[in-house]
C-alpha positions in Angstrom: -26.9 1.2 -20.4 -23.3 2.0 -19.6 -20.1 0.2 -20.7 -20.0 -2.0 -17.6 -23.7 -3.0 -18.1 -23.1 -3.9 -21.8 -20.0 -5.9 -20.9 -21.8 -7.8 -18.2 -24.8 -8.5 -20.5 -22.4 -9.7 -23.3 -20.9 -12.4 -21.1 -23.9 -13.3 -18.9 -25.0 -16.0 -21.3 -21.7 -17.7 -21.1 -20.8 -17.2 -17.4 -21.8 -20.0 -15.1 -21.8 -18.8 -11.5 -19.9 -20.9 -8.9 -21.0 -21.9 -5.4 -20.2 -19.5 -2.7 -16.7 -20.2 -1.3 -14.1 -19.4 1.3 -10.8 -19.0 -0.6 -7.9 -19.0 1.9 -4.7 -17.7 0.3 -1.5 -18.5 2.2 1.2 -16.0 1.0 -1.4 -13.2 0.6 1.3 -10.5 0.6 3.5 -12.1 -2.0 4.1 -11.3 -5.6 2.0 -14.1 -7.1 -1.0 -12.9 -5.1 -0.8 -9.3 -6.2 0.1 -9.9 -9.8 -2.0 -12.9 -10.6 -4.5 -14.1 -8.0 -6.2 -10.9 -7.0 -6.5 -9.5 -10.6 -7.9 -12.9 -11.8 -10.4 -13.1 -9.0 -11.4 -9.5 -9.6 -12.2 -10.2 -13.3 -14.3 -13.2 -12.3 -16.2 -11.0 -9.8 -16.5 -8.3 -12.4 -18.1 -10.8 -14.8 -20.6 -12.0 -12.2 -19.2 -15.5 -11.7 -19.2 -15.0 -7.9 -20.5 -12.3 -5.5 -20.4 -11.0 -1.9 -21.5 -14.4 -0.6 -17.9 -15.6 -1.1 -14.8 -14.7 1.0 -11.2 -14.2 0.1 -9.1 -14.8 3.3 -5.5 -13.6 3.2 -3.0 -15.4 5.4 0.6 -14.2 5.9 3.2 -13.3 8.6 2.9 -9.6 7.7 1.0 -7.8 10.4 -1.9 -6.5 8.4 -5.5 -5.8 9.3 -8.5 -6.6 7.1 -8.4 -3.0 5.8 -4.7 -3.2 5.0 -5.4 -6.3 2.8 -8.3 -4.5 1.1 -6.1 -1.4 0.4 -3.4 -3.7 -1.0 -6.0 -5.3 -3.2 -7.2 -1.9 -4.5 -3.6 -1.1 -5.4 -3.1 -4.4 -7.1 -6.2 -3.9 -9.2 -5.0 -0.4 -10.2 -1.6 -1.8 -11.1 -2.4 -5.0 -12.9 -6.0 -4.8 -14.2 -6.7 -3.1 -17.5 -8.0 0.4 -17.0 -11.3 -0.2 -18.9 -12.3 -2.8 -16.3 -11.5 -0.7 -13.2 -15.0 0.2 -12.0 -14.9 1.8 -8.5 -18.3 0.4 -7.4 -17.3 -3.1 -8.5 -13.9 -2.8 -6.8 -15.5 -1.8 -3.5 -17.9 -4.7 -3.7 -15.1 -7.0 -4.5 -12.7 -6.0 -1.7 -15.6 -6.2 0.8 -15.2 -10.0 0.5 -11.6 -9.7 1.8 -10.4 -10.4 5.3 -7.0 -11.2 6.8 -5.3 -13.4 9.4 -1.7 -13.0 10.7 -0.1 -16.4 10.8 3.3 -18.1 10.9 3.0 -21.8 10.1 6.6 -22.5 11.0 5.9 -21.6 14.7 3.0 -23.1 16.5 3.1 -20.3 19.1 2.3 -17.9 16.3 -0.4 -19.8 14.6 -3.3 -17.5 13.7 -7.0 -18.2 14.2 -9.0 -18.8 11.0 -12.1 -20.0 12.9 -13.9 -16.7 12.9 -13.3 -16.3 9.1 -14.2 -19.8 7.8 -17.8 -20.8 7.7 -19.1 -24.3 8.6 -21.8 -24.4 6.0 -21.2 -27.5 3.7 -22.7 -25.5 0.8 -19.8 -23.1 1.0 -16.7 -24.5 -0.8 -13.5 -24.4 1.2 -10.3 -24.0 -0.7 -6.7 -23.4 0.4 -4.3 -21.8 -2.0 -0.6 -22.1 -1.2 1.2 -19.2 -2.8 4.2 -20.0 -0.7 7.5 -21.8 -0.9 7.2 -25.6 -1.3 9.0 -26.3 1.9 6.1 -24.7 3.7 3.4 -26.9 2.1 3.9 -29.6 4.8 3.8 -27.3 7.8 0.8 -25.5 6.3 -1.1 -28.7 5.8 -0.3 -29.7 9.4 -1.6 -26.3 10.6 -4.9 -26.8 8.6 -5.4 -30.2 10.1 -4.4 -29.5 13.8 -6.5 -26.3 13.9 -9.5 -28.2 12.7 -9.9 -26.4 9.3 -9.7 -29.6 7.2 -12.8 -31.0 5.6 -13.0 -34.0 3.4 -14.6 -31.9 0.7 -12.0 -29.1 1.0 -9.5 -28.4 -1.9 -5.8 -27.4 -1.7 -4.0 -25.7 -4.6 -0.2 -26.1 -4.7 2.1 -24.0 -7.0 5.4 -25.0 -8.6 8.2 -25.7 -8.0 7.1 -29.1 -6.8 10.6 -30.2 -6.0 13.9 -29.9 -7.8 14.0 -33.6 -8.7 12.0 -36.8 -8.4 12.9 -37.5 -4.8 12.2 -34.0 -3.5 8.9 -34.0 -5.5 7.9 -37.3 -3.8 8.7 -35.8 -0.4 6.6 -32.7 -1.0 3.7 -34.7 -2.2 4.0 -37.1 0.7 3.7 -34.2 3.1 0.6 -32.9 1.4 -1.0 -36.3 1.1 -0.7 -36.9 4.9 -3.7 -34.5 5.2 -5.3 -34.2 1.7 -6.4 -37.1 -0.5 -5.3 -37.0 -4.2 -8.8 -36.0 -5.3 -8.5 -32.9 -3.1 -5.1 -31.7 -4.5 -4.9 -29.3 -7.4 -1.3 -28.9 -8.8 -1.5 -25.8 -10.8 0.3 -25.2 -14.1 -1.0 -21.9 -15.5 -0.1 -22.9 -19.1 -3.0 -25.4 -19.0 -5.4 -22.6 -18.3 -4.5 -20.6 -21.4 -7.4 -20.4 -23.9 -5.2 -21.5 -26.8 -3.9 -24.5 -25.0 -7.4 -25.6 -24.1 -8.4 -25.0 -27.7 -5.8 -27.6 -28.7 -8.2 -30.2 -27.2 -11.1 -28.7 -29.1 -9.1 -28.6 -32.3 -8.1 -32.2 -32.0 -11.2 -33.8 -30.6 -14.1 -31.7 -31.8 -13.2 -31.8 -35.4 -12.9 -34.9 -37.7 -10.4 -33.1 -40.0 -7.2 -33.7 -38.1 -7.4 -37.1 -36.4 -6.8 -39.2 -39.6 -3.5 -37.3 -40.3 -2.4 -36.8 -36.6 0.3 -39.5 -36.8 3.8 -40.4 -38.0 2.5 -41.2 -41.5 1.6 -37.5 -42.1 3.5 -35.4 -39.6 7.2 -34.9 -40.1 8.0 -33.3 -36.7 6.7 -31.0 -34.0 8.2 -27.9 -32.5 7.3 -26.4 -29.1 8.8 -23.0 -28.3 8.3 -20.9 -25.1 10.4 -17.8 -25.5 10.7 -14.9 -23.1 12.3 -11.5 -23.7 12.6 -10.8 -20.0 15.7 -11.9 -18.0 15.9 -14.0 -14.9 16.6 -10.9 -12.8 17.7 -11.4 -9.2 15.3 -14.3 -8.5 17.1 -16.7 -6.3 14.7 -19.5 -7.2 15.7 -19.3 -10.9 19.4 -19.9 -10.3 18.5 -23.0 -8.3 16.1 -24.2 -11.0 17.2 -23.2 -14.5 15.2 -23.4 -17.7 15.0 -27.2 -17.7 13.2 -27.4 -14.3 11.4 -24.1 -14.6 9.9 -24.7 -18.1 10.5 -28.1 -19.7 9.6 -30.3 -16.7 6.1 -28.8 -16.4 4.8 -26.3 -19.0 6.5 -27.8 -22.1 5.9 -31.4 -21.0 2.2 -30.7 -20.5 2.0 -29.1 -24.0 3.7 -32.2 -25.4 1.0 -34.3 -23.7 -1.9 -32.4 -25.3 -0.3 -32.7 -28.7 0.6 -36.3 -28.5 -2.1 -38.0 -26.3 -4.6 -40.5 -27.6 -8.2 -39.4 -27.7 -9.6 -39.9 -24.1 -12.8 -41.8 -23.6 -14.5 -38.7 -22.3 -13.8 -35.2 -20.9 -13.6 -36.7 -17.4 -10.5 -35.3 -15.6 -8.9 -38.8 -15.0 -9.7 -40.0 -18.5 -7.7 -37.1 -19.9 -4.9 -37.4 -17.4 -4.6 -41.1 -18.0 -3.8 -40.4 -21.6 -1.3 -37.7 -20.7 0.5 -40.1 -18.4 0.8 -42.6 -21.2 2.7 -39.9 -23.3 5.1 -39.1 -20.5 5.8 -42.8 -19.9 6.5 -43.3 -23.6 9.2 -40.6 -23.7 12.5 -42.2 -24.8 15.0 -41.7 -22.0 17.8 -39.3 -22.7 20.9 -40.9 -21.2 24.3 -39.4 -20.4 25.6 -40.9 -23.7 22.9 -39.1 -25.7 22.7 -35.8 -23.8 25.3 -33.9 -25.9 23.6 -35.0 -29.2 20.0 -34.2 -28.3 20.2 -31.3 -25.8 21.7 -27.8 -25.8 21.9 -25.5 -22.8 22.7 -21.8 -23.0 23.2 -18.7 -20.8 22.6 -15.2 -22.1 25.3 -12.6 -22.2 24.8 -8.8 -22.6 22.9 -7.7 -25.6 20.1 -5.6 -26.9 16.3 -6.1 -26.9 13.9 -3.6 -28.5 16.8 -1.2 -28.9 17.7 -1.3 -25.2 20.9 -2.7 -23.8 20.4 -5.5 -21.2 23.0 -7.0 -18.9 24.2 -10.6 -19.0 22.9 -13.2 -16.6 26.1 -13.2 -14.7 25.8 -9.4 -14.2 22.4 -9.8 -12.7 23.6 -12.4 -10.1 24.6 -11.4 -6.6 28.3 -11.8 -5.9 28.0 -15.1 -4.2 26.4 -16.6 -7.3 28.9 -15.3 -9.9 30.2 -18.1 -12.1 26.9 -20.0 -12.0 26.4 -22.6 -14.7 22.6 -22.4 -14.5 21.1 -22.6 -17.9 18.8 -19.8 -19.1 18.1 -21.6 -22.4 17.3 -25.2 -23.3 16.8 -26.9 -26.7 16.3 -30.6 -26.9 15.0 -33.3 -29.2 12.5 -35.7 -27.6 11.1 -38.9 -29.0 8.0 -41.0 -28.2 8.2 -44.7 -28.3 4.7 -45.7 -29.4 2.9 -46.5 -32.6 1.4 -43.1 -33.3 4.6 -41.1 -33.0 7.5 -43.5 -33.7 10.1 -41.7 -35.7 8.6 -38.2 -35.2 10.9 -35.9 -33.3 9.6 -33.3 -30.9 11.9 -30.3 -30.7 11.7 -28.1 -27.5 13.1 -24.6 -27.3 12.8 -22.2 -24.3 14.8 -19.4 -22.8 15.2 -16.0 -21.2 16.3 -12.8 -23.0 15.3 -14.2 -26.4 14.4 -12.0 -29.4 10.7 -11.8 -28.5 8.1 -13.1 -26.2 6.4 -16.0 -28.0 4.9 -19.4 -27.1 3.8 -21.6 -30.0 3.3 -25.2 -31.1 4.2 -26.0 -34.7 2.9 -29.2 -36.3 5.0 -29.7 -39.5 3.4 -32.0 -41.9 5.3 -34.1 -44.5 5.7 -33.0 -48.1 3.3 -34.2 -50.8 4.4 -37.5 -52.2 4.5 -36.3 -55.8 4.3 -32.8 -57.3 2.6 -32.2 -60.6 3.8 -28.6 -60.7 7.2 -29.1 -62.3 6.8 -25.9 -64.4 5.3 -23.7 -61.7 7.0 -20.8 -60.0 7.6 -21.7 -56.4 7.9 -25.3 -55.2 5.1 -26.8 -53.0 6.0 -26.5 -49.3 4.8 -28.9 -46.6 1.7 -27.7 -44.7 2.1 -26.4 -41.1 -0.3 -25.9 -38.3 0.9 -23.2 -36.0 -0.8 -22.7 -32.6 0.2 -19.4 -31.1 -0.3 -19.5 -27.3 0.9 -16.0 -26.6 1.0 -13.1 -27.0 -1.2 -13.1 -30.1 -3.5 -16.0 -29.6 -4.3 -17.7 -32.9 -4.4 -20.9 -34.9 -2.9 -20.8 -38.4 -3.0 -23.4 -41.1 -0.4 -22.8 -43.8 -1.6 -24.0 -47.2 -0.3 -23.7 -50.8 -2.5 -21.8 -53.3 -2.1 -20.3 -56.7 -1.1 -16.7 -56.7 -3.9 -14.8 -58.5 -3.2 -13.4 -62.0 -2.3 -14.4 -65.5 1.0 -15.7 -66.7 1.2 -19.3 -65.5 1.0 -21.2 -62.3 2.7 -19.4 -59.4 2.5 -21.2 -56.0 2.3 -19.3 -52.8 2.1 -20.3 -49.2 -0.6 -18.5 -47.2 -2.1 -18.9 -43.8 -5.7 -19.5 -42.8 -5.6 -17.4 -39.7 -8.0 -17.8 -36.8 -7.1 -14.9 -34.6 -8.9 -15.0 -31.2 -8.9 -11.2 -30.9 -10.4 -10.7 -34.3 -12.9 -13.5 -34.1 -14.3 -13.1 -30.6 -13.9 -9.3 -30.2 -13.5 -9.3 -26.5 -11.0 -9.8 -23.8 -9.5 -13.3 -23.4 -9.5 -14.3 -19.8 -6.1 -15.0 -18.2 -5.2 -18.5 -17.3 -5.6 -18.1 -13.5 -9.1 -16.9 -13.9 -10.2 -20.3 -15.3 -8.0 -22.3 -12.9 -9.0 -20.6 -9.7 -12.7 -21.2 -10.3 -12.1 -24.7 -11.6 -10.9 -25.5 -8.1 -14.2 -24.2 -6.7 -16.1 -26.3 -9.3 -14.1 -29.4 -8.3 -12.9 -29.7 -11.9 -9.4 -31.2 -12.1 -9.0 -31.6 -15.8 -6.5 -28.8 -16.2 -4.4 -29.8 -13.1 -1.6 -32.3 -12.9 -2.0 -35.6 -11.1 0.8 -36.8 -8.9 1.8 -39.7 -11.3 2.1 -37.2 -14.2 4.4 -35.0 -12.2 6.6 -37.9 -11.2 6.7 -39.3 -14.7 8.0 -35.9 -16.0 10.7 -35.8 -13.3 11.8 -39.4 -14.2 12.5 -38.1 -17.8 14.1 -34.9 -16.7 16.4 -36.1 -14.0 18.9 -38.0 -16.1 19.4 -34.9 -18.3 20.0 -32.7 -15.3 22.4 -35.3 -13.8 24.4 -35.5 -17.0 24.7 -31.7 -17.2 25.8 -31.5 -13.6 28.5 -34.2 -14.2 29.9 -32.3 -17.2 32.7 -29.8 -16.8 31.6 -27.5 -19.6 29.6 -24.4 -19.1 26.4 -23.5 -21.0 26.9 -22.1 -24.4 26.8 -18.3 -24.4 24.2 -16.4 -26.6 23.6 -12.7 -27.0 20.5 -11.3 -25.4 18.0 -10.4 -28.1 18.8 -13.5 -30.3 17.2 -16.9 -30.5 19.7 -18.7 -28.4 23.1 -20.3 -28.9 24.3 -21.6 -32.3 24.1 -25.2 -30.9 20.3 -24.9 -30.9 20.3 -24.2 -34.6 22.7 -27.1 -35.2 20.5 -29.4 -33.2 17.6 -29.2 -35.6 19.5 -28.6 -38.8 21.5 -31.8 -38.3 18.1 -33.5 -39.0 17.6 -31.4 -42.1 15.0 -29.1 -40.4 14.8 -25.5 -39.3 13.2 -23.6 -36.4 9.9 -22.0 -37.4 9.8 -18.3 -37.8 6.3 -16.7 -38.2 5.6 -15.1 -41.6 
């Protein structure tokens, strides 16, 4: 038995195959497809979750043939899939499912013909993935409808950015909903597909340990950090968006929901999303009068990361964008106006060119009400639950213990560490792997509903409006640090500090 056979045998008991499908990818020649979608689908094929009965149909304006698309997929696998999973026989079987259609949805005279690629069999799931700009969602849905490719059981996957504010988000969703019903729409947020994020649900609702203390009586505050060491580069989208829209409105708001939501009645998608919506609607509005007190925005200047010099955000911009006030860093203090969380602040921190790549949630518990260890070395510290989302996926519970040895009581804080890599001894699937096939299953639990999206925009828009009205520029911070000094002041004014892993 070779390595591949052992690998497939080890996962076969946990892999549930999906129905055969036709996955139509609009934007098949784009960066998202090559870096994320094709590698993710390859891994699912490699693990036996689907086979040659399914088709992956690429659609783009680029004048490719079926073989061109297959060659591009071979290169994407070589570039973005771990070497130990690159098996030539599996790759050839995988790319045999590929075909391609040249199409320009913006010009009806250049509409391509999918009819020879799509199959009419109702047992074959039909899914459309829009790895394209949001302004093309409407024309693409129109193309699908007018060409007769729409089915009531079809699914459509739409990527962010879903607008730049509430009004534009409503307009985009209105365009999509002219063709597809809400139960057919899968608004993807890849953070919800991460194993550690999903484990937050298991941690909270599959264990009796935490629920009695998961409230303002026992929790002092919560920190959510999504830090990136890479820069914004020359991406035009980022300068139009900034960190608030790019990260806080979607990824971080969704993490907040999973931490703060009430237990849903079941694992039904709408039961869970109903509870997330309640969290978003209970967010205390941040008004123009409050914005300077509870938010900080920053922009990185030149610095050093990992011993290498990196340019400033301004140096990376094209000439016509110089002087941009787009924020590459955001810190803010959020509050929920409900019984469970009243008085518990939620601190957000996210940015580009920070000291390291790290995403984590820190649940900081309150201190013990009374210490009996007056004569011990080391004072008791409040317990912390730290959920590391990336890059080292783990759950750590920091507890106080006695340091072993004679000579009196010496208190020491140590973590109980559940490391995914050490515990499960195998590769952790990427987020897109789960989400892409959840679409085929018809499972919407890890996708955003329209009212969730709009509730998040209602909270974000006043912050953005207040910043736009202000004359001051974002605070500068050196690349390779943890952001501007204002972010430290934001949390230390409340007598707290940002968590740093031990």
